[in-house]
N, C-alpha and C positions, 0 to 999 in steps of 0.2 A: 845380863849377860850371857850367851848361846853356848852353847856344851855340845862337843862333838862327841860321838861315843858308836860303840858296837850297835847297828840296828838289833830288835827284839822283835819274837814272834808278833808282839802287839799294836810296833809300829806300821805290819806291812800295810792296812789300809791305808795309811796317810803317806806311803809311800807311793802307792798304786796312784794314788789321786796328785800327787808331783808330778811322778812321770806324763801322767795325761792333761797337765795343765799347761799347754803348749799348743798350735795349732797343729806338729807334728805328732805329738804326744796324744793328742785329743781322738786321732784317727787309729791309734796304734793299740792302745790300753781300754781297759775293761774295768770301771771302777764298779766296784759291790759290795756289799757289806751279808757275810762273808768275801773277802777274797777269794778270785777263783781260783780252784785247784790246781792251775799250772802255777799260782805265783808260788802257792804254798810248797809246791814240789821245788821251785827255782829257789827259793830262801833256802829249803832243808839244804840241797845241794850245796848251795852257799859255804851255810853254817859249815859244815862239814868239811870243807875245803881248807886248809891252813894258808893257801893262795891267794884265798880271796876274803877283802874284808866290805862288807855293805855297811857304809857310815849313815846316821842321821844325824843332823844339827837341830837342837831343841833349845827351845824356849820355853823353861816351866814345864810343861807337859805337852806343849804341842811342838810337831815337826814340822819345822821350815825349811829343812835341806834336806838333802841324798845322794851320795855319789858314790861309787862301787869301784874300790881297788883288786887290781888281780899285780900278783907278782909273779914276773917270767923268768926263769932262768933259760938263758940261753946258752949256745956255745958261739956265735959269732960275736966277735969285739973283745976277744979272749974271755968268753964267758961272760960276759957281763949280764947282768941281772937289772932287769927295767921293770918300773911302776908303768901301769895301764890305767888310767881314769875313764871311767864308763859312767854313763849314765848322772851327769852334774845337773839338778835342779835346787832352785830357790824358791820358794812360796812367791809366787808373784805379787801378794801383799806387802812382800817384805824386799824386793829385790831395791836395787840401789842403796842399800844402807853399808856395804862394806863386808856382809855374810860371805860372798861368793868368794872373795878376796881371802878373808878369816879360813874359810872350809879349805882353800886350795892352799895357805900357807901351813894348816894341818897335815893333809896330804901328802905333800913333799918331804914334813920331816917323818913322816909314816915310811914314806918310801925310802928316806937316810936310814932309818933305824932297821930296814929290812934288808939294809946293805944294796939298795938298788943305786944304780949311776946316771939312770936316763926315767925321765920320767914323759911319757909322752899321753896322748888323746888322739881322738878322731873327733870331727865335729861336722854337721851336713854343711853342705854348701851352703843353703838357703838361710843359716844362724847367723848373720852378719854382726849382729850385737855382739854374739857369742867369739866369734871372732877377733872384734876389736879387744874383747875383755882376755883374751887369753894373750892377746899381743901385749896387753898392759903387763901382764904377770910374767913378760919374758919366755913365754914359749915360741917360737920358728915357726913357721909352715915350711919346713922342709921337703915331704913328702906328699905324693899322691896316696889316696886311699883308695880299695876297688873293694866291693862286697858282692857275693852273689847269693841271693837269698835261695834258699831248699825246701 
């Protein structure tokens, strides 16, 4: 049975490998041992922020999934709090086992526990398999997202 927990420093290399294990991530991420200093810095920032939760799914000692939760307190919608889910990955060798659904059930419950009233995510337009997965989970493609790379 897979367990979901807060990521630890020793998980960082495995998390980066998961992020790189797809066509989009392979061009954006750098796998190295030890992990590049930028990843170490980012993990330190995430760990120090109480509104961030970098999660890993593990099977024994093996990291088989990851996602990042960000809790956003807003003013709109009468001060509604949101949970933002990002960087979702399941190891390619473990896909189609229901692990992604298990990880999302956990993430949605964490959002509830933090007082969130909306769970939202963004996904690349080219990730059509992910779109079908999010549709099955009950997410609705309600907005158009824009990004500006700096």
